[in-house]
FIKOLTOR-633548 format. One record per atom (N, C-alpha, C, O): residue number from 1; residue in one letter; atom name; x, y, z. Coordinates in steps of 0.05 Angstrom, whole numbers, always signed. Layout:
FIKOLTOR-633548
@seq: NUM; type: A; atom: CA; px: X; py: Y; pz: Z .
...
***
This chain:
FIKOLTOR-633548
@seq: 1; type: M; atom: N; px: +770; py: -3292; pz: +3018 .
@seq: 1; type: M; atom: CA; px: +774; py: -3259; pz: +3032 .
@seq: 1; type: M; atom: C; px: +772; py: -3266; pz: +3053 .
@seq: 1; type: M; atom: O; px: +762; py: -3248; pz: +3066 .
@seq: 2; type: L; atom: N; px: +778; py: -3295; pz: +3075 .
@seq: 2; type: L; atom: CA; px: +776; py: -3297; pz: +3105 .
@seq: 2; type: L; atom: C; px: +807; py: -3291; pz: +3096 .
@seq: 2; type: L; atom: O; px: +811; py: -3266; pz: +3093 .
@seq: 3; type: I; atom: N; px: +823; py: -3303; pz: +3092 .
@seq: 3; type: I; atom: CA; px: +850; py: -3307; pz: +3092 .
@seq: 3; type: I; atom: C; px: +868; py: -3279; pz: +3091 .
@seq: 3; type: I; atom: O; px: +886; py: -3270; pz: +3105 .
@seq: 4; type: A; atom: N; px: +850; py: -3267; pz: +3060 .
@seq: 4; type: A; atom: CA; px: +868; py: -3236; pz: +3045 .
@seq: 4; type: A; atom: C; px: +858; py: -3223; pz: +3074 .
@seq: 4; type: A; atom: O; px: +868; py: -3201; pz: +3073 .
@seq: 5; type: S; atom: N; px: +847; py: -3225; pz: +3093 .
@seq: 5; type: S; atom: CA; px: +836; py: -3201; pz: +3104 .
@seq: 5; type: S; atom: C; px: +852; py: -3203; pz: +3139 .
@seq: 5; type: S; atom: O; px: +858; py: -3186; pz: +3156 .
@seq: 6; type: C; atom: N; px: +854; py: -3233; pz: +3138 .
@seq: 6; type: C; atom: CA; px: +889; py: -3243; pz: +3154 .
@seq: 6; type: C; atom: C; px: +911; py: -3232; pz: +3152 .
@seq: 6; type: C; atom: O; px: +927; py: -3224; pz: +3169 .
@seq: 7; type: V; atom: N; px: +911; py: -3233; pz: +3119 .
@seq: 7; type: V; atom: CA; px: +936; py: -3230; pz: +3123 .
@seq: 7; type: V; atom: C; px: +943; py: -3198; pz: +3124 .
@seq: 7; type: V; atom: O; px: +965; py: -3188; pz: +3131 .
@seq: 8; type: T; atom: N; px: +927; py: -3189; pz: +3120 .
@seq: 8; type: T; atom: CA; px: +924; py: -3162; pz: +3121 .
@seq: 8; type: T; atom: C; px: +927; py: -3140; pz: +3143 .
@seq: 8; type: T; atom: O; px: +938; py: -3119; pz: +3146 .
@seq: 9; type: R; atom: N; px: +910; py: -3160; pz: +3157 .
@seq: 9; type: R; atom: CA; px: +912; py: -3150; pz: +3198 .
@seq: 9; type: R; atom: C; px: +936; py: -3172; pz: +3205 .
@seq: 9; type: R; atom: O; px: +937; py: -3176; pz: +3230 .
@seq: 10; type: G; atom: N; px: +946; py: -3180; pz: +3197 .
@seq: 10; type: G; atom: CA; px: +969; py: -3198; pz: +3216 .
@seq: 10; type: G; atom: C; px: +950; py: -3217; pz: +3243 .
@seq: 10; type: G; atom: O; px: +956; py: -3220; pz: +3266 .
@seq: 11; type: C; atom: N; px: +928; py: -3225; pz: +3228 .
@seq: 11; type: C; atom: CA; px: +917; py: -3240; pz: +3249 .
@seq: 11; type: C; atom: C; px: +919; py: -3271; pz: +3244 .
@seq: 11; type: C; atom: O; px: +930; py: -3282; pz: +3225 .
@seq: 12; type: A; atom: N; px: +902; py: -3284; pz: +3272 .
@seq: 12; type: A; atom: CA; px: +913; py: -3311; pz: +3269 .
@seq: 12; type: A; atom: C; px: +880; py: -3322; pz: +3283 .
@seq: 12; type: A; atom: O; px: +868; py: -3311; pz: +3302 .
@seq: 13; type: P; atom: N; px: +872; py: -3341; pz: +3271 .
@seq: 13; type: P; atom: CA; px: +855; py: -3352; pz: +3276 .
@seq: 13; type: P; atom: C; px: +850; py: -3364; pz: +3307 .
@seq: 13; type: P; atom: O; px: +866; py: -3383; pz: +3311 .
@seq: 14; type: V; atom: N; px: +835; py: -3361; pz: +3324 .
@seq: 14; type: V; atom: CA; px: +829; py: -3359; pz: +3354 .
@seq: 14; type: V; atom: C; px: +805; py: -3390; pz: +3346 .
@seq: 14; type: V; atom: O; px: +784; py: -3395; pz: +3334 .
@seq: 15; type: V; atom: N; px: +829; py: -3407; pz: +3367 .
@seq: 15; type: V; atom: CA; px: +812; py: -3434; pz: +3375 .
@seq: 15; type: V; atom: C; px: +803; py: -3432; pz: +3393 .
@seq: 15; type: V; atom: O; px: +817; py: -3416; pz: +3405 .
@seq: 16; type: V; atom: N; px: +781; py: -3439; pz: +3411 .
@seq: 16; type: V; atom: CA; px: +769; py: -3430; pz: +3438 .
@seq: 16; type: V; atom: C; px: +757; py: -3469; pz: +3439 .
@seq: 16; type: V; atom: O; px: +742; py: -3468; pz: +3419 .
@seq: 17; type: D; atom: N; px: +756; py: -3491; pz: +3448 .
@seq: 17; type: D; atom: CA; px: +753; py: -3511; pz: +3450 .
@seq: 17; type: D; atom: C; px: +741; py: -3508; pz: +3483 .
@seq: 17; type: D; atom: O; px: +750; py: -3495; pz: +3503 .
@seq: 18; type: T; atom: N; px: +712; py: -3532; pz: +3478 .
@seq: 18; type: T; atom: CA; px: +695; py: -3509; pz: +3495 .
@seq: 18; type: T; atom: C; px: +676; py: -3543; pz: +3497 .
@seq: 18; type: T; atom: O; px: +652; py: -3545; pz: +3497 .
@seq: 19; type: A; atom: N; px: +701; py: -3570; pz: +3498 .
@seq: 19; type: A; atom: CA; px: +691; py: -3593; pz: +3493 .
@seq: 19; type: A; atom: C; px: +676; py: -3596; pz: +3519 .
@seq: 19; type: A; atom: O; px: +652; py: -3603; pz: +3521 .
@seq: 20; type: C; atom: N; px: +706; py: -3586; pz: +3555 .
@seq: 20; type: C; atom: CA; px: +703; py: -3595; pz: +3568 .
@seq: 20; type: C; atom: C; px: +671; py: -3578; pz: +3584 .
@seq: 20; type: C; atom: O; px: +665; py: -3579; pz: +3608 .
@seq: 21; type: E; atom: N; px: +660; py: -3567; pz: +3570 .
@seq: 21; type: E; atom: CA; px: +628; py: -3555; pz: +3577 .
@seq: 21; type: E; atom: C; px: +597; py: -3565; pz: +3578 .
@seq: 21; type: E; atom: O; px: +575; py: -3562; pz: +3588 .
@seq: 22; type: W; atom: N; px: +620; py: -3588; pz: +3550 .
@seq: 22; type: W; atom: CA; px: +595; py: -3622; pz: +3547 .
@seq: 22; type: W; atom: C; px: +612; py: -3636; pz: +3539 .
@seq: 22; type: W; atom: O; px: +610; py: -3643; pz: +3515 .
@seq: 23; type: V; atom: N; px: +631; py: -3644; pz: +3553 .
@seq: 23; type: V; atom: CA; px: +636; py: -3673; pz: +3546 .
@seq: 23; type: V; atom: C; px: +638; py: -3676; pz: +3567 .
@seq: 23; type: V; atom: O; px: +649; py: -3658; pz: +3580 .
@seq: 24; type: K; atom: N; px: +625; py: -3706; pz: +3583 .
@seq: 24; type: K; atom: CA; px: +627; py: -3714; pz: +3618 .
@seq: 24; type: K; atom: C; px: +632; py: -3737; pz: +3610 .
@seq: 24; type: K; atom: O; px: +632; py: -3746; pz: +3587 .
@seq: 25; type: P; atom: N; px: +643; py: -3753; pz: +3643 .
@seq: 25; type: P; atom: CA; px: +657; py: -3783; pz: +3637 .
@seq: 25; type: P; atom: C; px: +616; py: -3798; pz: +3644 .
@seq: 25; type: P; atom: O; px: +594; py: -3792; pz: +3655 .
@seq: 26; type: I; atom: N; px: +634; py: -3824; pz: +3624 .
@seq: 26; type: I; atom: CA; px: +617; py: -3843; pz: +3626 .
@seq: 26; type: I; atom: C; px: +606; py: -3858; pz: +3647 .
@seq: 26; type: I; atom: O; px: +624; py: -3870; pz: +3658 .
@seq: 27; type: Y; atom: N; px: +592; py: -3860; pz: +3654 .
@seq: 27; type: Y; atom: CA; px: +576; py: -3871; pz: +3677 .
@seq: 27; type: Y; atom: C; px: +576; py: -3897; pz: +3674 .
@seq: 27; type: Y; atom: O; px: +580; py: -3901; pz: +3651 .
@seq: 28; type: L; atom: N; px: +573; py: -3924; pz: +3691 .
@seq: 28; type: L; atom: CA; px: +561; py: -3952; pz: +3669 .
@seq: 28; type: L; atom: C; px: +552; py: -3967; pz: +3703 .
@seq: 28; type: L; atom: O; px: +565; py: -3967; pz: +3724 .
@seq: 29; type: T; atom: N; px: +523; py: -3978; pz: +3695 .
@seq: 29; type: T; atom: CA; px: +508; py: -3990; pz: +3721 .
@seq: 29; type: T; atom: C; px: +528; py: -4013; pz: +3717 .
@seq: 29; type: T; atom: O; px: +549; py: -4008; pz: +3707 .
@seq: 30; type: D; atom: N; px: +522; py: -4034; pz: +3725 .
@seq: 30; type: D; atom: CA; px: +519; py: -4070; pz: +3738 .
@seq: 30; type: D; atom: C; px: +522; py: -4080; pz: +3716 .
@seq: 30; type: D; atom: O; px: +539; py: -4093; pz: +3704 .
@seq: 31; type: H; atom: N; px: +495; py: -4067; pz: +3714 .
@seq: 31; type: H; atom: CA; px: +483; py: -4089; pz: +3683 .
@seq: 31; type: H; atom: C; px: +508; py: -4087; pz: +3667 .
@seq: 31; type: H; atom: O; px: +525; py: -4105; pz: +3661 .
@seq: 32; type: D; atom: N; px: +507; py: -4052; pz: +3659 .
@seq: 32; type: D; atom: CA; px: +526; py: -4054; pz: +3627 .
@seq: 32; type: D; atom: C; px: +543; py: -4065; pz: +3626 .
@seq: 32; type: D; atom: O; px: +549; py: -4079; pz: +3607 .
@seq: 33; type: I; atom: N; px: +561; py: -4062; pz: +3657 .
@seq: 33; type: I; atom: CA; px: +588; py: -4089; pz: +3665 .
@seq: 33; type: I; atom: C; px: +585; py: -4110; pz: +3655 .
@seq: 33; type: I; atom: O; px: +607; py: -4122; pz: +3652 .
@seq: 34; type: D; atom: N; px: +569; py: -4120; pz: +3648 .
@seq: 34; type: D; atom: CA; px: +553; py: -4146; pz: +3645 .
@seq: 34; type: D; atom: C; px: +545; py: -4147; pz: +3624 .
@seq: 34; type: D; atom: O; px: +539; py: -4170; pz: +3617 .
@seq: 35; type: V; atom: N; px: +540; py: -4127; pz: +3605 .
@seq: 35; type: V; atom: CA; px: +529; py: -4133; pz: +3575 .
@seq: 35; type: V; atom: C; px: +544; py: -4127; pz: +3560 .
@seq: 35; type: V; atom: O; px: +543; py: -4133; pz: +3536 .
@seq: 36; type: L; atom: N; px: +563; py: -4112; pz: +3570 .
@seq: 36; type: L; atom: CA; px: +586; py: -4094; pz: +3546 .
@seq: 36; type: L; atom: C; px: +598; py: -4108; pz: +3526 .
@seq: 36; type: L; atom: O; px: +588; py: -4130; pz: +3525 .
@seq: 37; type: D; atom: N; px: +617; py: -4106; pz: +3508 .
@seq: 37; type: D; atom: CA; px: +636; py: -4117; pz: +3508 .
@seq: 37; type: D; atom: C; px: +658; py: -4119; pz: +3524 .
@seq: 37; type: D; atom: O; px: +653; py: -4108; pz: +3546 .
@seq: 38; type: K; atom: N; px: +683; py: -4129; pz: +3522 .
@seq: 38; type: K; atom: CA; px: +712; py: -4116; pz: +3529 .
@seq: 38; type: K; atom: C; px: +719; py: -4087; pz: +3519 .
@seq: 38; type: K; atom: O; px: +729; py: -4069; pz: +3532 .
@seq: 39; type: Q; atom: N; px: +709; py: -4087; pz: +3485 .
@seq: 39; type: Q; atom: CA; px: +733; py: -4063; pz: +3473 .
@seq: 39; type: Q; atom: C; px: +703; py: -4046; pz: +3471 .
@seq: 39; type: Q; atom: O; px: +705; py: -4021; pz: +3470 .
@seq: 40; type: T; atom: N; px: +687; py: -4054; pz: +3470 .
@seq: 40; type: T; atom: CA; px: +669; py: -4019; pz: +3487 .
@seq: 40; type: T; atom: C; px: +671; py: -4015; pz: +3509 .
@seq: 40; type: T; atom: O; px: +656; py: -3996; pz: +3514 .
@seq: 41; type: K; atom: N; px: +689; py: -4029; pz: +3541 .
@seq: 41; type: K; atom: CA; px: +687; py: -4026; pz: +3562 .
@seq: 41; type: K; atom: C; px: +711; py: -4009; pz: +3561 .
@seq: 41; type: K; atom: O; px: +709; py: -3987; pz: +3573 .
@seq: 42; type: K; atom: N; px: +740; py: -4015; pz: +3545 .
@seq: 42; type: K; atom: CA; px: +763; py: -4003; pz: +3536 .
@seq: 42; type: K; atom: C; px: +758; py: -3972; pz: +3527 .
@seq: 42; type: K; atom: O; px: +765; py: -3952; pz: +3539 .
@seq: 43; type: D; atom: N; px: +745; py: -3974; pz: +3505 .
@seq: 43; type: D; atom: CA; px: +727; py: -3947; pz: +3490 .
@seq: 43; type: D; atom: C; px: +730; py: -3918; pz: +3515 .
@seq: 43; type: D; atom: O; px: +742; py: -3896; pz: +3518 .
@seq: 44; type: I; atom: N; px: +707; py: -3941; pz: +3533 .
@seq: 44; type: I; atom: CA; px: +692; py: -3910; pz: +3555 .
@seq: 44; type: I; atom: C; px: +706; py: -3910; pz: +3572 .
@seq: 44; type: I; atom: O; px: +703; py: -3890; pz: +3586 .
@seq: 45; type: L; atom: N; px: +731; py: -3932; pz: +3581 .
@seq: 45; type: L; atom: CA; px: +756; py: -3923; pz: +3607 .
@seq: 45; type: L; atom: C; px: +775; py: -3902; pz: +3579 .
@seq: 45; type: L; atom: O; px: +779; py: -3878; pz: +3584 .
@seq: 46; type: A; atom: N; px: +780; py: -3908; pz: +3565 .
@seq: 46; type: A; atom: CA; px: +790; py: -3878; pz: +3548 .
@seq: 46; type: A; atom: C; px: +785; py: -3867; pz: +3565 .
@seq: 46; type: A; atom: O; px: +792; py: -3862; pz: +3588 .
@seq: 47; type: H; atom: N; px: +756; py: -3859; pz: +3531 .
@seq: 47; type: H; atom: CA; px: +740; py: -3826; pz: +3540 .
@seq: 47; type: H; atom: C; px: +744; py: -3825; pz: +3572 .
@seq: 47; type: H; atom: O; px: +752; py: -3803; pz: +3579 .
@seq: 48; type: N; atom: N; px: +741; py: -3842; pz: +3591 .
@seq: 48; type: N; atom: CA; px: +743; py: -3827; pz: +3622 .
@seq: 48; type: N; atom: C; px: +762; py: -3817; pz: +3624 .
@seq: 48; type: N; atom: O; px: +763; py: -3794; pz: +3631 .
@seq: 49; type: K; atom: N; px: +788; py: -3833; pz: +3619 .
@seq: 49; type: K; atom: CA; px: +816; py: -3811; pz: +3629 .
@seq: 49; type: K; atom: C; px: +820; py: -3796; pz: +3611 .
@seq: 49; type: K; atom: O; px: +833; py: -3777; pz: +3618 .
@seq: 50; type: A; atom: N; px: +815; py: -3796; pz: +3584 .
@seq: 50; type: A; atom: CA; px: +818; py: -3762; pz: +3574 .
@seq: 50; type: A; atom: C; px: +804; py: -3732; pz: +3582 .
@seq: 50; type: A; atom: O; px: +812; py: -3710; pz: +3578 .
@seq: 51; type: W; atom: N; px: +778; py: -3741; pz: +3597 .
@seq: 51; type: W; atom: CA; px: +767; py: -3732; pz: +3607 .
@seq: 51; type: W; atom: C; px: +777; py: -3721; pz: +3626 .
@seq: 51; type: W; atom: O; px: +776; py: -3697; pz: +3631 .
@seq: 52; type: Q; atom: N; px: +788; py: -3740; pz: +3639 .
@seq: 52; type: Q; atom: CA; px: +804; py: -3742; pz: +3673 .
@seq: 52; type: Q; atom: C; px: +834; py: -3719; pz: +3676 .
@seq: 52; type: Q; atom: O; px: +847; py: -3704; pz: +3690 .
@seq: 53; type: A; atom: N; px: +831; py: -3730; pz: +3657 .
@seq: 53; type: A; atom: CA; px: +865; py: -3715; pz: +3641 .
@seq: 53; type: A; atom: C; px: +867; py: -3686; pz: +3631 .
@seq: 53; type: A; atom: O; px: +887; py: -3671; pz: +3629 .
@seq: 54; type: N; atom: N; px: +831; py: -3681; pz: +3623 .
@seq: 54; type: N; atom: CA; px: +838; py: -3652; pz: +3610 .
@seq: 54; type: N; atom: C; px: +807; py: -3635; pz: +3618 .
@seq: 54; type: N; atom: O; px: +798; py: -3614; pz: +3607 .
@seq: 55; type: C; atom: N; px: +798; py: -3647; pz: +3635 .
@seq: 55; type: C; atom: CA; px: +777; py: -3624; pz: +3633 .
@seq: 55; type: C; atom: C; px: +776; py: -3628; pz: +3673 .
@seq: 55; type: C; atom: O; px: +778; py: -3610; pz: +3689 .
@seq: 56; type: Q; atom: N; px: +773; py: -3654; pz: +3678 .
@seq: 56; type: Q; atom: CA; px: +766; py: -3652; pz: +3713 .
@seq: 56; type: Q; atom: C; px: +786; py: -3635; pz: +3720 .
@seq: 56; type: Q; atom: O; px: +810; py: -3634; pz: +3712 .
@seq: 57; type: Q; atom: N; px: +761; py: -3614; pz: +3748 .
@seq: 57; type: Q; atom: CA; px: +782; py: -3593; pz: +3761 .
@seq: 57; type: Q; atom: C; px: +802; py: -3598; pz: +3784 .
@seq: 57; type: Q; atom: O; px: +798; py: -3622; pz: +3790 .
@seq: 58; type: P; atom: N; px: +820; py: -3587; pz: +3799 .
@seq: 58; type: P; atom: CA; px: +833; py: -3604; pz: +3818 .
@seq: 58; type: P; atom: C; px: +806; py: -3597; pz: +3834 .
@seq: 58; type: P; atom: O; px: +786; py: -3583; pz: +3831 .
@seq: 59; type: T; atom: N; px: +819; py: -3617; pz: +3856 .
@seq: 59; type: T; atom: CA; px: +795; py: -3614; pz: +3888 .
@seq: 59; type: T; atom: C; px: +821; py: -3591; pz: +3904 .
@seq: 59; type: T; atom: O; px: +835; py: -3576; pz: +3890 .
@seq: 60; type: D; atom: N; px: +823; py: -3592; pz: +3929 .
@seq: 60; type: D; atom: CA; px: +830; py: -3570; pz: +3943 .
@seq: 60; type: D; atom: C; px: +857; py: -3585; pz: +3953 .
@seq: 60; type: D; atom: O; px: +878; py: -3575; pz: +3957 .
@seq: 61; type: R; atom: N; px: +849; py: -3616; pz: +3955 .
@seq: 61; type: R; atom: CA; px: +866; py: -3640; pz: +3960 .
@seq: 61; type: R; atom: C; px: +890; py: -3647; pz: +3946 .
@seq: 61; type: R; atom: O; px: +912; py: -3651; pz: +3955 .
@seq: 62; type: A; atom: N; px: +880; py: -3647; pz: +3914 .
@seq: 62; type: A; atom: CA; px: +902; py: -3641; pz: +3894 .
@seq: 62; type: A; atom: C; px: +927; py: -3625; pz: +3893 .
@seq: 62; type: A; atom: O; px: +951; py: -3629; pz: +3890 .
@seq: 63; type: A; atom: N; px: +907; py: -3596; pz: +3898 .
@seq: 63; type: A; atom: CA; px: +933; py: -3569; pz: +3897 .
@seq: 63; type: A; atom: C; px: +954; py: -3562; pz: +3912 .
@seq: 63; type: A; atom: O; px: +974; py: -3549; pz: +3907 .
@seq: 64; type: K; atom: N; px: +945; py: -3576; pz: +3939 .
@seq: 64; type: K; atom: CA; px: +971; py: -3575; pz: +3955 .
@seq: 64; type: K; atom: C; px: +993; py: -3595; pz: +3953 .
@seq: 64; type: K; atom: O; px: +1013; py: -3592; pz: +3967 .
***
């Protein structure tokens, strides 16, 4: 039904990415750094870098 209605009206599905509204960087304490294994630290770093590349708003200094 959904496919048929899009075909007749010529619509395309719209995907709205709302991840930046609820995904935030992960902050670690000194204790976290001491007890987490190397792979978990790498995963957190990858998450934070992905967030920074995709979600962080540019500052006035970066916009110049």
